[in-house]
C-alpha positions in Angstrom: -29.1 49.7 -207.4 -28.5 53.2 -208.7 -31.7 53.1 -210.8 -34.0 52.1 -208.0 -36.5 54.6 -206.6 -36.1 55.1 -202.8 -39.1 56.0 -200.8 -40.2 55.3 -197.2 -37.5 54.7 -194.5 -37.1 51.3 -192.8 -38.0 51.6 -189.1 -35.2 49.1 -188.3 -32.2 50.7 -190.0 -33.5 54.1 -191.2 -32.4 53.4 -194.8 -34.7 54.3 -197.7 -37.0 51.4 -198.7 -37.5 50.6 -202.4 -40.7 50.0 -204.4 -41.1 46.3 -204.9 -43.7 44.6 -207.2 -45.2 41.5 -205.7 -45.6 38.5 -208.1 -49.3 38.1 -209.0 -49.3 34.4 -207.9 -48.1 35.3 -204.4 -51.4 36.9 -203.3 -49.6 40.0 -202.0 -51.8 42.4 -204.0 -51.2 44.0 -207.3 -49.7 47.3 -206.3 -46.0 47.9 -205.4 -45.0 47.8 -201.8 -42.0 49.2 -200.0 -39.3 46.8 -198.9 -36.0 47.4 -197.1 -33.3 45.8 -199.3 -30.4 46.9 -197.0 -28.3 43.8 -196.4 -27.0 45.4 -193.2 -30.4 46.0 -191.7 -30.5 44.5 -188.2 -34.0 43.1 -188.9 -32.8 41.2 -191.9 -29.4 40.2 -190.3 -30.9 38.7 -187.1 -33.7 37.0 -189.2 -31.2 34.4 -190.4 -30.5 33.1 -186.9 -34.1 33.4 -185.8 -35.4 31.3 -188.7 -32.6 28.8 -188.2 -33.2 28.4 -184.4 -36.9 28.2 -184.6 -37.6 26.4 -187.9 -34.3 24.9 -188.9 -34.5 26.7 -192.3 -32.0 28.8 -194.2 -34.1 31.9 -194.6 -34.6 35.4 -193.3 -37.0 38.3 -193.9 -37.0 41.9 -194.9 -39.2 44.7 -193.6 -42.2 45.3 -195.9 -44.8 48.1 -196.0 -48.0 48.0 -198.1 -49.0 51.6 -198.7 -52.5 50.6 -199.9 -53.5 48.7 -196.7 -51.0 50.2 -194.3 -49.9 46.7 -193.3 -46.2 46.1 -192.3 -44.4 42.9 -191.6 -41.8 40.4 -192.8 -41.2 39.5 -196.4 -39.5 36.0 -196.4 -36.3 35.7 -198.4 -34.0 32.7 -198.9 -30.9 34.6 -200.0 -29.5 38.1 -200.1 -30.5 38.4 -203.8 -34.0 36.9 -203.4 -36.8 39.2 -204.7 -34.4 41.9 -205.8 -35.4 41.3 -209.4 -38.8 42.7 -208.7 -37.6 46.1 -207.5 -39.5 48.7 -209.5 -37.0 50.9 -211.3 -37.6 54.5 -212.2 -38.6 53.8 -215.8 -41.2 51.2 -214.6 -42.5 53.3 -211.7 -43.9 55.8 -214.2 -46.2 53.1 -215.5 -47.3 51.6 -212.2 
């Protein structure tokens, strides 16, 4: 992830969060948001057990911050690589 543009810090692990472009069909808005993609983040790590115990699903969540609305919350993921393909890289960030 060397080309990713770090920005805000995750309140759960203190690591820089990355700009992430939500898919248009997901109704998350059209502007990039900040997401913690740290696979060692305690919020993400404990999310696997929480989702399994309560909903019997193999999923977790990552911390998300929408700079347009100020909203924060979970971004559901089904694997460690899920949604990483929508990280906004430096070259793309100049056009967003």
